[in-house]
C-alpha positions as CSV (number, residue, x, y, z in Angstrom):
1,X,-11.3,23.3,31.8
2,X,-12.0,20.9,34.6
3,X,-15.5,20.1,33.2
4,X,-14.1,19.6,29.8
5,X,-11.4,17.2,31.1
6,X,-14.1,15.3,33.0
7,X,-16.2,15.0,29.9
8,X,-13.2,13.7,27.9
9,X,-12.5,11.1,30.6
10,X,-16.1,10.0,30.6
11,X,-16.0,9.4,26.8
12,X,-12.7,7.7,26.9
13,X,-13.9,5.3,29.7
14,X,-17.2,4.5,28.0
15,X,-16.5,4.6,24.3
16,X,-15.6,1.1,23.1
17,X,-13.4,0.4,20.1
18,X,-15.6,-2.5,19.0
19,X,-18.7,-0.2,18.9
20,X,-16.7,2.4,16.9
21,X,-15.7,-0.4,14.5
22,X,-19.4,-1.2,14.0
23,X,-20.1,2.5,13.2
24,X,-17.3,2.5,10.6
25,X,-18.6,-0.7,9.0
26,X,-22.1,0.8,8.7
27,X,-20.6,3.8,6.9
28,X,-19.0,1.4,4.4
29,X,-22.1,-0.8,3.9
30,X,-24.9,1.6,4.4
31,X,-26.9,-1.2,6.0
32,X,-27.4,-2.6,9.5
33,X,-28.0,-6.1,8.0
34,X,-24.9,-6.0,5.8
35,X,-22.8,-4.8,8.7
36,X,-24.0,-7.6,10.9
37,X,-23.0,-10.1,8.1
38,X,-19.7,-8.5,7.5
39,X,-18.7,-8.5,11.2
40,X,-20.3,-11.9,11.9
41,X,-22.5,-10.5,14.7
42,X,-26.3,-10.3,15.1
43,X,-28.3,-7.3,13.8
44,X,-29.5,-6.5,17.4
45,X,-25.9,-6.4,18.4
46,X,-25.2,-3.8,15.7
47,X,-28.2,-1.7,16.9
48,X,-27.0,-1.9,20.5
49,X,-23.5,-0.8,19.6
50,X,-24.8,2.3,17.8
51,X,-27.1,3.0,20.7
52,X,-24.3,2.9,23.2
53,X,-22.1,5.2,21.2
54,X,-25.0,7.7,20.8
55,X,-25.6,7.6,24.5
56,X,-22.0,8.3,25.2
57,X,-21.6,11.2,22.8
58,X,-25.1,12.6,23.3
59,X,-26.1,13.0,19.7
60,X,-27.8,11.0,16.9
61,X,-25.2,9.4,14.6
62,X,-27.4,7.7,11.9
63,X,-30.5,8.4,10.0
64,X,-32.7,5.8,8.4
65,X,-33.4,6.1,4.7
66,X,-35.3,4.0,2.2
67,X,-32.0,2.6,1.0
68,X,-30.7,1.8,4.5
69,X,-28.9,4.1,6.9
70,X,-26.6,7.1,6.5
71,X,-24.5,9.1,8.9
72,X,-25.7,12.4,10.3
73,X,-23.5,15.4,10.4
74,X,-22.3,14.2,13.9
75,X,-21.9,10.7,12.6
76,X,-19.6,11.9,9.7
77,X,-17.4,13.7,12.2
78,X,-17.0,10.7,14.4
79,X,-16.4,8.4,11.4
80,X,-13.7,10.8,10.1
81,X,-11.7,10.8,13.3
82,X,-12.6,7.2,14.2
83,X,-11.0,6.1,10.9
84,X,-7.8,8.0,12.0
85,X,-7.9,6.1,15.3
86,X,-8.0,2.7,13.7
87,X,-5.4,3.7,11.1
88,X,-3.0,4.8,13.9
89,X,-3.6,1.6,15.7
90,X,-2.9,-0.4,12.6
91,X,0.3,1.6,12.1
92,X,1.3,1.0,15.7
93,X,0.9,-2.8,15.3
94,X,2.9,-2.7,12.1
95,X,5.6,-0.7,13.8
96,X,5.7,-3.2,16.7
97,X,6.0,-6.0,14.2
98,X,8.6,-4.1,12.2
99,X,10.8,-3.6,15.3
100,X,11.5,-7.3,15.2
101,X,11.5,-7.7,11.4
102,X,11.4,-4.3,9.5
103,X,10.7,-6.0,6.2
104,X,7.6,-8.0,7.2
105,X,5.0,-5.2,7.2
106,X,2.4,-4.1,4.7
107,X,2.6,-1.3,2.1
108,X,-0.7,0.1,0.8
109,X,-0.2,2.4,-2.2
110,X,-2.6,4.1,-4.5
111,X,-1.6,4.5,-8.1
112,X,-3.0,4.7,-11.6
113,X,-2.9,2.6,-14.7
114,X,0.0,4.5,-16.2
115,X,2.3,3.6,-13.3
116,X,1.3,-0.1,-13.5
117,X,2.8,-0.2,-17.0
118,X,6.3,-0.1,-15.8
119,X,7.5,1.7,-12.7
120,X,5.3,0.1,-9.9
121,X,5.9,-3.5,-10.9
122,X,9.7,-3.0,-11.1
123,X,9.7,-1.2,-7.8
124,X,7.7,-3.9,-6.0
125,X,9.9,-6.6,-7.6
126,X,13.0,-5.0,-6.3
127,X,11.6,-4.3,-2.8
128,X,10.2,-7.8,-2.4
129,X,13.6,-9.3,-3.3
130,X,15.1,-7.4,-0.5
131,X,12.2,-7.9,1.9
132,X,10.5,-11.1,0.9
133,X,8.0,-11.0,3.8
134,X,6.6,-7.6,2.8
135,X,2.9,-7.6,1.7
136,X,1.5,-5.1,-0.8
137,X,-1.9,-3.7,-1.4
138,X,-2.0,-1.8,-4.7
139,X,-5.2,0.1,-5.3
140,X,-5.4,1.6,-8.8
141,X,-7.8,4.6,-9.1
142,X,-9.8,5.6,-12.1
143,X,-9.0,9.3,-11.7
144,X,-6.5,11.4,-9.9
145,X,-9.3,12.8,-7.7
146,X,-10.2,9.3,-6.5
147,X,-6.6,8.8,-5.3
148,X,-6.8,11.8,-3.0
149,X,-10.1,10.5,-1.6
150,X,-8.5,7.2,-0.8
151,X,-5.5,8.9,0.8
152,X,-7.5,11.3,3.0
153,X,-9.8,8.4,4.1
154,X,-6.6,6.5,5.0
155,X,-7.3,3.5,2.8
156,X,-3.8,3.9,1.4
157,X,-0.5,4.9,2.9
158,X,0.5,7.2,0.1
159,X,0.0,7.9,-3.6
160,X,2.7,6.9,-6.1
161,X,2.1,8.3,-9.6
162,X,1.7,11.4,-11.7
163,X,1.5,14.7,-9.9
164,X,-1.1,16.1,-12.2
165,X,-3.2,17.6,-9.4
166,X,-1.4,20.5,-7.7
167,X,-0.8,19.8,-4.0
168,X,0.8,23.1,-3.0
169,X,-2.5,24.6,-2.0
170,X,-3.6,21.5,0.1
171,X,-2.5,22.1,3.7
172,X,-2.9,18.5,4.6
173,X,-0.7,17.0,1.9
174,X,3.1,16.6,1.3
175,X,4.4,15.8,-2.2
176,X,7.9,14.5,-3.1
177,X,9.0,14.6,-6.8
178,X,10.7,11.4,-7.9
179,X,11.5,12.0,-11.5
180,X,10.4,13.8,-14.7
181,X,9.1,11.4,-17.2
182,X,9.4,12.4,-20.9
183,X,6.8,11.2,-23.4
184,X,7.7,9.5,-26.7
185,X,6.0,8.3,-29.9
186,X,6.0,4.5,-29.8
187,X,5.1,1.5,-32.0
188,X,5.8,-2.2,-32.1
189,X,9.3,-3.4,-33.0
190,X,9.1,-4.6,-36.6
191,X,6.1,-2.5,-37.5
192,X,6.0,-0.5,-40.7
193,X,6.8,2.6,-38.8
194,X,10.1,1.2,-37.6
195,X,10.9,-0.3,-41.0
196,X,10.8,3.1,-42.8
197,X,14.2,4.7,-43.4
198,X,12.8,8.2,-43.1
199,X,9.9,9.1,-40.9
200,X,8.5,12.5,-40.0
201,X,5.7,13.6,-37.8
202,X,3.6,14.5,-40.9
203,X,3.8,10.8,-42.0
204,X,1.8,9.8,-39.0
205,X,-1.2,11.9,-39.7
206,X,-3.1,9.0,-41.3
207,X,-1.9,6.3,-38.8
208,X,-4.2,4.4,-36.4
209,X,-3.7,6.2,-33.1
210,X,-4.3,4.8,-29.6
211,X,-3.9,7.8,-27.3
212,X,-5.7,9.3,-24.3
213,X,-9.1,10.7,-25.0
214,X,-9.9,14.4,-25.3
215,X,-10.9,14.7,-21.7
216,X,-7.5,13.5,-20.4
217,X,-4.7,15.8,-19.1
218,X,-2.2,14.2,-21.6
219,X,-4.3,14.8,-24.8
220,X,-3.8,18.7,-24.8
221,X,-0.1,18.1,-24.6
222,X,-0.2,16.0,-27.7
223,X,-2.4,18.5,-29.5
224,X,0.0,21.4,-28.6
225,X,3.0,19.4,-29.8
226,X,1.5,18.8,-33.2
227,X,0.4,22.4,-33.6
228,X,3.8,23.6,-32.5
229,X,5.2,21.6,-35.4
230,X,2.6,23.3,-37.8
231,X,0.5,20.2,-38.1
232,X,-3.1,19.3,-37.3
233,X,-3.3,17.0,-34.2
234,X,-4.1,13.4,-34.9
235,X,-7.6,11.9,-34.6
236,X,-7.6,8.7,-32.5
237,X,-8.9,5.3,-33.6
238,X,-8.9,4.3,-29.9
239,X,-9.1,6.9,-27.1
240,X,-8.4,5.5,-23.7
241,X,-6.5,6.4,-20.5
242,X,-5.6,2.7,-20.1
243,X,-1.9,2.1,-20.7
244,X,-2.5,-1.6,-20.7
245,X,-4.9,-1.2,-23.6
246,X,-2.6,1.1,-25.5
247,X,0.4,-1.2,-25.2
248,X,-1.7,-4.2,-26.3
249,X,-2.9,-2.4,-29.4
250,X,0.6,-1.0,-30.2
251,X,2.0,-4.6,-29.9
252,X,-0.2,-5.6,-32.9
253,X,1.9,-3.4,-35.1
254,X,-1.2,-1.7,-36.5
255,X,-1.3,1.2,-34.1
256,X,1.0,4.0,-32.8
257,X,0.7,5.9,-29.6
258,X,2.5,8.0,-27.0
259,X,4.1,6.3,-24.0
260,X,6.2,7.5,-21.2
261,X,10.0,7.1,-21.2
262,X,9.7,5.0,-18.0
263,X,7.2,2.6,-19.5
264,X,9.4,2.1,-22.6
265,X,12.6,1.8,-20.6
266,X,11.2,-0.7,-18.0
267,X,8.7,-2.7,-20.1
268,X,9.4,-1.9,-23.8
269,X,11.5,-5.0,-24.5
270,X,9.0,-7.3,-22.7
271,X,6.1,-5.7,-24.6
272,X,7.9,-5.6,-28.0
273,X,7.6,-1.8,-28.2
274,X,10.2,0.8,-29.1
275,X,10.4,4.6,-29.4
276,X,9.9,6.1,-32.9
277,X,12.8,8.3,-34.0
278,X,10.8,11.5,-34.0
279,X,11.0,14.2,-31.4
280,X,7.6,15.2,-30.0
281,X,7.9,18.4,-28.0
282,X,5.8,17.3,-25.0
283,X,6.8,18.5,-21.6
284,X,7.7,15.6,-19.3
285,X,5.2,14.4,-16.7
286,X,6.1,14.7,-13.1
287,X,6.1,11.4,-11.1
288,X,6.2,11.5,-7.3
289,X,4.8,10.5,-3.9
290,X,1.9,12.3,-2.1
291,X,1.3,11.6,1.6
292,X,-0.7,13.1,4.4
293,X,1.1,15.6,6.6
294,X,1.7,14.6,10.2
295,X,0.9,11.0,9.5
296,X,3.5,8.5,10.6
297,X,4.0,5.6,8.2
298,X,5.2,2.2,9.1
299,X,8.9,1.4,8.8
300,X,8.1,-0.9,5.9
301,X,6.3,1.9,4.0
302,X,9.1,4.3,4.7
303,X,11.6,1.8,3.4
304,X,9.5,1.3,0.3
305,X,9.5,5.0,-0.4
306,X,13.3,5.1,0.0
307,X,13.5,2.2,-2.5
308,X,11.3,4.3,-4.9
309,X,13.7,7.2,-4.7
310,X,16.6,4.9,-5.5
311,X,14.9,3.4,-8.5
312,X,13.8,6.9,-9.7
313,X,17.4,8.1,-9.5
314,X,18.6,5.3,-11.7
315,X,15.7,5.7,-14.1
316,X,16.1,9.5,-14.4
317,X,19.4,9.1,-16.4
318,X,18.0,6.6,-18.9
319,X,14.6,8.0,-19.9
320,X,15.8,11.3,-21.4
């Protein structure tokens, strides 16, 4: 035990944060030259920093490739835990700042396009009115899997969005359900669909549909809903996961689609969109927050999550 403690003390005395920062930057850029430019230091200084870390830990951390440099197995391990060190330091500085002004910190949240259509803008607006000094970093991800990568690499504080990927089997994650979001057929106010006195699901079979593509997790829900009603599922004119694209097309009055109750409740009036008077038996989508276990968030981020719970409670009674 004594020798292990002696080794730990040697590393702690000799490993420099600025050298570790250089290693993390190389992992991002994949290049010594780009790292030097990014950190505004010379390339020999970059090489020296890596050499000093390798001397301290006693293993090779980088391999040269035709494309630049890449971490070795040992390098990836040090980068993983080094990222956690810098994240904890950043959180510590935010907490120190928050002790004097709890609403002046930063919130970094990962989300998806569907949340940007209604819930996230309303939430940020409300929070920033209460805490005008708060700063937000909103990082939309193309897929749900991308969000979890961003979270585990600590580029974001938490995920706010659809809980489409089960987290119960992930030992490093905690999830918190905010609300269940029903799905509705929607079209532009004043469109032919809203002008009809009687409208049934079968009337929409020949409509121009803007809905998620076949590969999305929402599309099978739409297909099942039509088949449950004894109808063939619709073919899309436009298949896209982008809610921004869908709402823009629906606003023309030529398309119909499927939107969440939260989007229609929070942004429907602004976008000129309204729910069609047809029940579509699609199970509600679960919206919530996912965070890393045993990771302490800044007071500002915690207050933002509390605000999200408050808005979700108010929203839950109006989207059904």
